N, C-alpha and C positions, 0 to 999 in steps of 0.2 A: 144697741139694737132693743126696742121695746117687744115685751112678750107678754101676752095673754095667756092662760090657762083657764077654761071653762071647765065647770063642774058639769059632768053628764050622769046618767043613769048606769050604763054600762061601760061607757068609755069618757075620755075627757077630751076637750079640745085644745090645740096652740094654736095661736096666730103670732107671728112674729112681723115687725116692720124692722128691716135694716138699717144701718145708718143712710145706706143711700137710695132709701126709698122703697127698696125690693120687699116683697111680701111673700110669706110662705104660710100654709097652714096645713095641719096634721091631726090625726085622729090617734090616741093610745088607749089601751084597756086600764082599767084601774089596778093598781098594783101596789097595795099596802096602805097606811094612814097618810102617806103625802105622795102625790103623781112622781113618777120614776124621774120623769124630766126636771122638775123642781130639784130633786136630789141630786142629779146630775149638776144644775146650776150653782148650787150652793158649795157642793164639793170642789168643782173644777175652778169658781172664784176663789175660794179660800186657798186651795192649794197653786193657784197661779197656772192651772193647766190651760193655756191658750190655744189649744190645738185636740181639744177633746170635741166633745158632740158640739155644746154650744159654741165653741170659737169656729169650728166648720159652718154651721148654720150662720153664723154673723157674715163668713166670708163667703156665703152662695150656696153652701148644700142643702139640699132638700132633707128634712127629718125623717121622711118615709123611705129613703134611699140611703142612709146610712149603714142601717143593718146590713144589706146588700154589697155595699161598698167595703164594710169590713171581712165578709165572708169573701168576696173576690180578693182581697189583699192579704189573705192567709190567717183570718182570725182563727186562733187555736181554739180548741173544745176537746172535749174526750173524743168526739168522731173526726175531727181536724186538727190531729196534732202535728202542726207545721210551725216554724218561725214566722211572724205575722210581718209584713212590710212596714217599713219603718213611718210611712204616712198613717199608718193605724195606731202605733204603740201607745199612744195618749189617749184615745178612745178606750182600748181595751183596759189601760192601767184604771181610768176613770169608773168604765163599768164594773171593775171588780171591787173599787172601793164603795162606790154606789149600793151594790149589793151587800157589802159590808154594814152599811149604816142601816139601809133597809131591814136588814137581819136584826140589828141593835133595835131599831125602832118597835119592832114587832113584840122583841123579848123585855124592852125598856132597860137595856143593859146601860152600862156607862165606863165600861173598861178599855182604857185605852191602847194595852197591851193584847187583850184579846181580839180587839177591833184590828189592829195590825198583823195580829198573827192571820186572821181570818182572810185580810186582804193581800197578805203576801202568800196566802197559799193558792188564793184564786190565779194570782200574778205567775206565780210559777209554772201552775197548771197551764195558763194562756203563754207561756213562754216569753213574757216580757218582766221587764225590770219592777221591781216595787218604787212607786214615787215615796220620795219623803215625806213624811207628816208629824210635825211636832206636835206636843201635847196641846199647845194655844191654838194652834189648827183645828185639832179635834175636837176639843171644847168649843170653839167658836161656831163650827159645823154643827155640833150636835146642839146647841142652844140654839142656831137659827132652825133646825128641822123642827125641833119640838114646839118653837113659838109657831112655825108655819104649820104644823100638824093642828095645834088647836083651833089657829084662824080657819083654816080648811075645814075642819069638821063642822065650822058652825053655819058654813055656805050650804044655801040651797040647790037644786038642780037650775043649770042655766047661770048662775053667779058666776063672775070671775074675778080673777086675781091679776095684777098687773106688775111685773118685774120687770127689771132693767138689766143688760147685760153689758159689759162687764160691771158695771155700778153694783155697791152693796145693795142688797133686798132689805127693805125697811116693811118688818114685820109688826105691827101692833101688839105688846103683850097684853 
């Protein structure tokens, strides 16, 4: 699947062309130095999460509807503490890991054990098991996020970055 992320003023755009030719687009608010959905792509790809956000989009899900699907399937939060359906466990795991990497980007941290602890706490609160994360996987995600962050910061409004799922993202350093 080919993915184009376009930088906006208040929000950014996603356009994806699936392998079967189907197209989907969505908008999402700015959230930190790297677009949230790019962080999902890097985390899910490196950890082999084929049933997370991008795996579901590749198989036909609409990005804008995945949040509502997760709520309907029992996505646990402080207000909705229930065991989630199996169909969304990987989405929830990915979300907690993504949040941990976003927090690390904002603070410029680099400690694997702290990142794992933060992600594990989020998974526990969301009633899902923690995904395995090797040091090499964490370091790979971290390096790609920082390289993408630096490239993204150089783009002006209306400029885009093209990514491929599930193939590796190539970011010039």
